[in-house]
C-alpha positions in Angstrom: 0.0 0.0 0.0 2.8 2.4 0.9 4.7 1.5 -2.2 1.6 2.2 -4.4 1.0 5.5 -2.6 4.7 6.5 -3.2 4.4 5.6 -6.9 1.3 7.7 -7.3 2.9 10.6 -5.5 6.0 10.5 -7.6 3.9 10.3 -10.8 1.9 13.4 -9.7 5.1 15.3 -9.1 6.5 14.3 -12.5 3.3 15.4 -14.2 3.4 18.8 -12.4 7.0 19.3 -13.3 6.3 18.5 -16.9 3.5 21.0 -17.0 5.6 23.7 -15.4 8.4 23.0 -17.9 6.2 23.2 -20.9 4.6 26.4 -19.6 8.0 27.9 -19.0 9.2 26.9 -22.4 6.2 28.4 -24.1 6.6 31.6 -22.2 10.3 31.9 -23.2 9.4 31.1 -26.8 6.7 33.8 -26.8 9.0 36.3 -25.2 11.6 35.6 -27.9 9.1 36.1 -30.7 8.2 39.6 -29.5 11.6 40.7 -28.3 14.4 42.1 -30.4 17.0 40.7 -28.0 17.4 38.6 -24.9 18.5 41.6 -22.9 16.9 45.0 -22.4 16.2 45.3 -26.2 17.7 47.2 -29.0 18.0 51.0 -28.8 14.8 52.5 -30.2 15.4 56.0 -31.6 13.2 58.6 -33.4 14.7 60.4 -36.4 14.4 64.0 -35.5 14.0 65.0 -39.1 10.6 63.3 -38.9 9.3 66.3 -36.9 9.4 68.8 -39.8 7.3 71.9 -38.7 7.1 70.4 -35.2 10.9 70.6 -34.8 10.8 73.1 -31.9 9.0 70.5 -29.8 11.0 67.5 -31.0 13.1 66.7 -27.9 10.3 67.2 -25.4 7.8 65.3 -27.5 10.2 62.4 -28.2 10.8 62.1 -24.4 7.0 62.1 -23.8 6.6 59.2 -26.2 9.1 57.2 -24.2 12.1 57.5 -26.5 15.5 57.4 -24.8 17.4 57.9 -28.1 17.4 60.0 -31.2 18.8 59.8 -34.7 20.1 63.3 -35.7 22.4 65.1 -38.1 26.1 65.3 -37.1 27.0 68.4 -35.2 30.0 70.7 -35.3 32.7 69.7 -32.7 32.3 73.0 -30.8 28.6 72.2 -30.2 29.2 68.9 -28.3 28.7 70.3 -24.8 25.7 72.3 -25.8 23.9 69.4 -27.6 24.7 67.0 -24.7 23.1 69.4 -22.3 20.0 69.9 -24.4 19.5 66.2 -24.8 20.2 65.5 -21.1 17.4 67.9 -20.1 15.0 65.5 -21.7 16.7 62.2 -20.7 17.9 61.6 -24.3 21.0 60.4 -26.0 22.1 60.0 -29.6 21.9 56.5 -31.0 22.9 57.3 -34.5 24.4 60.4 -36.1 23.8 61.2 -39.8 27.1 61.9 -41.4 27.5 63.9 -44.5 30.2 64.1 -47.2 30.8 63.5 -50.9 32.9 60.4 -51.5 34.1 61.6 -54.9 37.2 63.3 -53.6 39.9 62.6 -50.9 38.4 65.5 -48.9 35.8 63.0 -47.7 38.5 61.4 -45.5 39.0 64.6 -43.6 35.3 65.2 -43.3 34.7 61.7 -42.0 37.7 62.0 -39.6 36.2 65.1 -38.0 32.7 63.6 -37.8 33.8 60.2 -36.5 35.8 61.9 -33.8 32.7 63.8 -32.8 30.8 60.5 -32.6 33.4 59.2 -30.2 33.3 62.3 -28.0 29.5 62.1 -27.8 29.7 58.4 -27.0 27.9 57.5 -30.2 28.8 54.2 -31.8 26.7 54.4 -35.0 26.7 56.6 -38.0 24.3 56.7 -41.0 25.7 57.7 -44.4 24.1 58.2 -47.8 27.2 57.4 -49.9 27.1 60.2 -52.5 29.8 60.3 -55.2 28.6 63.1 -57.5 31.7 63.5 -59.7 33.3 60.1 -59.5 32.6 56.4 -60.2 31.3 53.9 -57.7 34.7 52.3 -57.7 36.3 55.6 -56.5 33.7 55.9 -53.7 34.4 52.3 -52.6 38.1 53.0 -52.5 37.4 56.0 -50.2 35.0 54.0 -48.1 37.6 51.4 -47.3 39.8 54.1 -45.8 36.8 55.6 -44.0 36.3 52.2 -42.5 39.8 52.3 -40.9 39.0 55.8 -39.5 35.7 54.5 -38.1 37.4 51.5 -36.5 39.8 53.9 -34.7 36.9 55.7 -33.2 34.9 52.5 -32.5 32.0 53.5 -34.8 29.9 51.4 -37.2 28.8 53.2 -40.4 25.6 52.1 -42.1 25.1 52.8 -45.8 21.6 53.9 -46.8 19.2 51.8 -48.8 19.4 54.1 -51.8 20.7 53.9 -55.4 23.4 53.2 -56.5 25.2 51.5 -53.6 22.2 50.2 -51.7 19.2 50.0 -54.1 18.1 46.6 -52.7 19.4 43.6 -50.8 21.5 42.3 -53.8 23.1 45.7 -54.3 23.8 46.1 -50.6 25.6 42.8 -50.6 27.6 43.6 -53.7 28.7 46.9 -52.0 29.6 45.2 -48.7 31.7 42.6 -50.5 33.5 45.3 -52.5 34.3 47.4 -49.4 35.0 44.4 -47.3 35.4 46.3 -44.0 33.8 45.3 -40.6 33.1 48.9 -39.7 31.1 49.6 -43.0 27.7 48.0 -42.8 24.2 48.3 -44.2 21.6 50.8 -42.9 18.5 49.0 -44.0 15.4 51.1 -44.7 12.4 48.9 -45.1 10.3 51.5 -47.0 13.0 52.6 -49.4 13.0 49.1 -50.8 9.6 49.4 -52.4 10.1 53.1 -53.2 13.1 52.2 -55.4 12.1 48.7 -56.6 9.2 46.8 -58.0 8.4 43.1 -57.7 9.9 42.7 -54.2 9.4 43.6 -50.6 11.2 44.5 -47.4 11.2 41.0 -45.9 12.7 39.4 -49.1 15.4 42.1 -49.4 16.3 42.1 -45.8 16.9 38.4 -45.7 19.4 38.8 -48.5 21.6 41.3 -46.7 20.8 40.7 -43.0 24.3 39.5 -42.2 25.6 42.9 -43.1 23.0 45.1 -41.4 24.6 47.4 -38.8 21.8 50.0 -38.4 18.1 49.8 -39.2 15.2 52.1 -40.0 11.5 51.3 -39.7 9.5 53.3 -42.1 6.1 52.5 -43.7 5.1 52.9 -47.3 2.2 52.2 -49.8 4.5 49.9 -51.8 4.2 51.9 -55.0 7.3 52.7 -57.0 8.5 56.3 -56.4 5.4 57.0 -54.4 6.1 59.5 -51.6 3.7 58.0 -49.2 5.3 57.2 -45.8 2.6 57.2 -43.2 2.7 56.5 -39.5 4.1 53.0 -38.8 1.4 50.3 -39.0 -0.8 52.5 -41.3 0.9 51.6 -44.6 1.5 48.3 -46.3 5.0 47.3 -45.3 5.1 43.9 -43.4 6.6 45.4 -40.3 5.9 42.3 -38.1 7.6 40.2 -40.8 10.6 42.5 -41.0 10.9 42.5 -37.2 10.9 38.7 -37.2 13.8 38.6 -39.6 15.8 40.9 -37.2 14.9 38.8 -34.2 15.7 35.5 -35.9 19.1 36.7 -36.8 19.9 38.2 -33.4 20.2 41.8 -34.6 21.4 43.9 -31.7 22.0 47.3 -33.4 19.9 50.5 -33.1 16.4 50.7 -34.6 15.2 54.1 -35.8 11.6 55.2 -36.6 11.1 57.5 -39.5 7.9 59.1 -40.7 8.1 61.3 -43.8 4.4 61.9 -44.5 2.6 61.9 -47.9 3.3 64.1 -50.9 0.7 66.8 -51.2 -0.8 66.3 -47.7 -0.1 69.2 -45.4 0.3 68.3 -41.7 0.1 70.6 -38.7 2.7 70.3 -36.0 0.1 68.5 -33.8 -0.7 66.0 -36.6 3.0 65.3 -37.1 3.5 64.7 -33.4 0.4 62.5 -33.2 1.8 60.3 -36.1 5.1 59.9 -34.3 3.3 59.0 -31.0 1.1 56.4 -32.9 4.2 55.0 -34.5 6.0 54.6 -31.2 3.0 52.9 -29.6 2.6 50.6 -32.6 6.2 49.4 -32.7 6.3 48.8 -29.0 3.2 46.6 -29.4 5.4 44.3 -31.4 8.5 43.8 -29.2 10.7 45.0 -26.4 13.0 47.9 -27.0 15.3 50.1 -24.9 
């Protein structure tokens, strides 16, 4: 009798343990599906250029939406303390600086040296660049970008090249450019709306999968999926498969910054309040999909 009772008790304990294990496993799996990392989550930034006419309220509004980070244009070295102070008043830091130069001439090396040094002094590890080369070939730009990669490494900065013709038109072109530059500090800045703005017959998920191994910075932007259509609404209100794009990032363990960008629709005038509302809605939508810092 005692033996039978012991067996029944042990069986009950085993069943309970199995149930608890399965429940825990399911919870972990669910958390992984909606989280961009196993830690506190990727930095989530708002691109300050998205504020347009609401720019005077940008920092205060960004903070009110729960943002801790911003994506902003590179600043002059003598403005570092001033900008740090302004951001700190709202509990904000820079996640990504937008650099600017023309990669046609050697002068781009001096430009980038100054801007990358500013990144380091500001504690910023990521820079976005649109790799313009107005008066030179792509090959010349690539030669200069290789050297810029060495400068970026010196300052501990990752540079992301924009999804934009002719060096990042789509996933295939991004990969070709990355292989040509072949530098660990020069990566892809993937913009999931620019894919369908510049390309037909494909989508953001498809193109991201092609180049995900090279992605160093990332931008969420929605779109109506029509070629050269300037229709970039609040996130979740266009047709980009944002949950599908996020899943690709999660599955590949992407840990870099994620920036939200809202550019509006051509011909549609927005008041400052409407702009801020679109940004607030976008922030709420993206946080409904995952965990971010």
